[in-house]
N, C-alpha and C positions, 0 to 999 in steps of 0.2 A: 394507515398511510403516514410515512415519515417525511420530514422536510430535511433534505440532505444537501450539504455543501461539499463539493468535491474540488480539491486542488489538483492540478495536473490533469484537468478534465479533457484535454485534447490529445493526451498521450496514448500509448499502446494499451494500457489497462484502463485509463480514464474514459476513453470513448466507449469501450465495451461495457464498463460498469454503468455509466450514465444511461446508455441505451436500455440496458436491462432494468434498471431501477424505474425509469420512465414507463417502460412497458408493463411494469407491475403496479403502476398507479401511484408511485411516489413523486413528490415534488422535488426537483433537482435543480440546484444552482451550480454552475460550473465556472471556476475561475480560469481565466485565460487572458493573455496579453491582447491589447487592442490590435485588431487586424487579423487575429487568428480565430475569431468567433465562428467562421465558416466551417471549422473542423470539429465543432461541438456536435454531439449526437442530437438528432431531432428531438425536440421537446424539452431540451435543457435550457434553463434560463441563463443567459450570458451575464457574467460578472467580470468587468474589466479590472485588472489589477496586477500587481507584481508580487509573486509568492515570496520574494525576499524582503518585502516591505509590508508588514501586516496591516498597517494603518490604511493601505489602499483598498482593502477588502473588509475591514472591520465592520462597517455598517451593514454589509450584505449578509453577515452572519446572524443578524438579529432574527429571532424566531426559528432558527434552525435547531433541530434536536440532535442531529448527527453531523459530524465533520469527518470526511475521509481524506487523508493526506497522501497524495500519490506523487508529489514532486520529487524528481531525482534525475541524475545523469543517465542518459540513454546509453545502452550497451556498455555497462561498467567494465572497466579493465584497470590493471595496476597503473597504467599510464595516466589515468584520470584521478590519481590520489588526491591532488589538491582540490579538485572540484567536489569531491565527496564532502568536504567540510564547508566549502563556500556556497554550495548549492543544496545538496541533500540535507546536511545537518542545519545549515543556516535557515533554510525554509521551514524546517520542523520547529526550530526554536522561535520562529515568528508565529507559526500556526498555533502552537500549544497555548501561549498566553492569550491569544485572540479568542480561542475556544473557551478558555476559562472566563474571560471578561464578558463574553456573549451569553454565558450560561448554557453552553452546549452540553447536552446530557451524555453524549457518547462520542468518543474519539476513536477512529479506526486508522491504524497506521500499518503500512507495509514495510517491515524491516527485512532482515535476511537471516537465514539459518546460521547458527554458530554453536559451538566453535567449529572452525574449519582451518585447514592448513594453508589456504591461499586467500587473497583479497583482504588482507589484514586491515588496511586503511578504510576500506568500504565497511567492513564489519564494525570497526571502531566507531565510525561516524553514526551508524545505525544504533549501536548499543548506547551511545551517548544520548541519542534522541529517545530511546526507550527509557533511559534513566530519568530524563526530563519529564516524560509522560507520567511516570510513577510518582515523581516528586510533586507534580502539579495537583494531584488529588482527583484527576479526571477519571471517570469510568471509561475504560478503554478496551479495545480488542487489538492485539498486536499479531500480525500474520508474519510468519518466518519462512518464506519459500527460499529455495536455493537458486534454481534456474526455471524461468517460466517459458514453456514452449509456445510457439505461435508462428504465424506467417513470417518467414525470414529468420526464424529462431529455432530451427529444428536440427541443427548439426549435432547437439548432444545426444540425439537418438542413437548414434553409433555406439554410445557408451552403455546402452541397455544391457547387453550380455555381461558386461563387467559388473554392473549394479546387481544383476541376478546372482552372480557368483558371490559377491560380497554380502548380500543379504542372506545367503545360505550358510555363511560361516559365522559362528557365534561371536568371534572376536571382532568382526567388522560389521556385524549386522546393524547395530545402533547407528553407527556413523553413516552407513549406506542409506538408511531410512531417513535420517535427519537431513542429509544432503541430497536427497532424491529429487527427481524431476517432477514438476507439475505442469499442467497446460493452462492456457488462458481461460478456458471454460471452467476449470476447477477453481481458479483464483476468483473469477467473477462470482461463482456460486458461493464461495466461502465469504466473500465480502458482503454479498447480498444477505446471506444468512446472518452475518454479524450485525448488519443494519437492522434487520427485522427481529432479531432475537438478542438484544444486548444483555450482557451478564453483569452483575455487580462487581465492582473492583476492577482488576486488570486481568484480562483473559489472554492467553497466548495460544495461537494455533500454529503448530508445527506442520511439517510436510505431510505426515500421515493424516492429520486432522483436515488439512486442505483437500487432500485427495478424497476424503470421505464426505465432503460437503455436498449437500443437495439443497435445492430451493423449494 
């Protein structure tokens, strides 16, 4: 049984992950702003704090062996370029030293698939966070999805025939697989497996690895 601290616990992925971890017997603490605790998955211990100010949740990290960082701008788009640095990257740069100081054994971070021809600012922010994780010396798992399908997030399914064609062509196969689609269930399974089976050093899970994840 792991003791897991989850930032972004009230979000699209955070709620699903916390519910699954609790259901599997893990102790879960979820970071959320005051007043939003009602959105936490049942069984999640509420931690009031600001993900952009690490000191607001530092004490709650004590005793946790795993930290999962899920804070980020919802529905990323090129129009939100500035927020990728002020929210996504800034929150990660707060979380990483807090995890180090608390003696967290394993840091799980959801990054983004790259390289890619679009969303350059989003990718740049996530790559910088990945670099900070590596430089911190933390044992870590970095997941690199491209687009996560779920309720209200299914429009990319219309691209499925194009993906199939690109995967069949040797020249475009690697890119199509790296930038492929995954669903919320696959992401949760990959994160749960990461929590339950930490690997030494820094492990990267690309889209094919996420698709293959089972609990």
